[in-house]
N, C-alpha and C positions, 0 to 999 in steps of 0.2 A: 351543772355542767361539772365542776370538781367532781362531785361523785361519780358522775358517767365515765369521766376520764381514770378514775380511781378503780372502777369496777373493770374497765378496758386492762387495764394496767395488771391486774389482779390475775384475770382471764388468761392474760398473754403469758405468763409468771406459771402459771399453773400448767398450760398446754406447753411450754418451753420443759417442763419438770417430767411431763408423761413423755415425751418425745425423748428426750435423754435417757430416760429408765427404760425403752423400748430398744433403743440403739445398742446398750448396753446389757443386754441381757448373760445371766447367769449360765454357763455350759455346765452342764452334770454328766459325767462319765462313768460308765459303771461297765466293767469286765467278769463275766460269769463265768464260773465251772465249767460250765455246759452251755452249748451253743443254743441259742434260742430255737424255738418253732418258727416263731411269728417274726415278721419284720418290723408292723407297729404293735405297739401292745400299749394300752391305757390303763396308766397305774395310778389309782387316786386323781382321778379326772386330768392327771399330766400325760401327755402322747410321749412316748420313746419310740424311735427308730433305733432297729437293731440289725446287724449286719454279723451272723455267726453268735460270738458271745460277747460280741460290743453294743453296748446299747448309750446312745445320747438323747441327752433334751435340755431344752432350753424355756422351757415352761411348768417346771415343777414350783409350785407354792407350800410346799413341806420346806421343815426344817431338814438339813441333807440326813441327819439321824434317821428321822423318821420314812424320807425317802428312800435312803438305804433299806431298811427294812421292809418297806413294802414292795420293794422290788425283788427282796431275798422271798418273801411269804408268794409272790404271783410267778419267778422266774427261777428261783431255786438260788442255792450258795453262790456268793459274791466273791469272787480273788481279789478285785480292787474297785476305789471308788474314789471321784474326785469330783471337786466342785471349783471351777475354772483350774486355778494351779493348784490347791492343796488337795493332797491325799489324803485318806484315810488311814490312821495308824493302823498298827495288828490290835492293838487292843478294841480300836471303834470298830473292824472287820467283825473280830470276834462278835462284839456285840449286836452287830447287822445280821449275821448269819446264825444269831438265835432263835430268829425269825424265818428262818428257810425251812422251806418244804421239803426239801429232799433230804 
């Protein structure tokens, strides 16, 4: 009986952890130097929604630097990149834009 209660408590704790993680999704924002021709773009298996030169995603699974480089490779030069409230520095943007296709 104790093992059953322990297992149930563990399962509850794990499910609460996953729902808290889902509720606090990280927000990625990018501003391109040129508008995107597509409204939805899949980059490294992550969907990005674009309106003009502004694109957002909350389903990125890559490190920010890798995500920025992948966006630059797929969509062109990046003018600004932010994860939640942390914006890339000029140096980070320069490194990101080394992958730009244009």
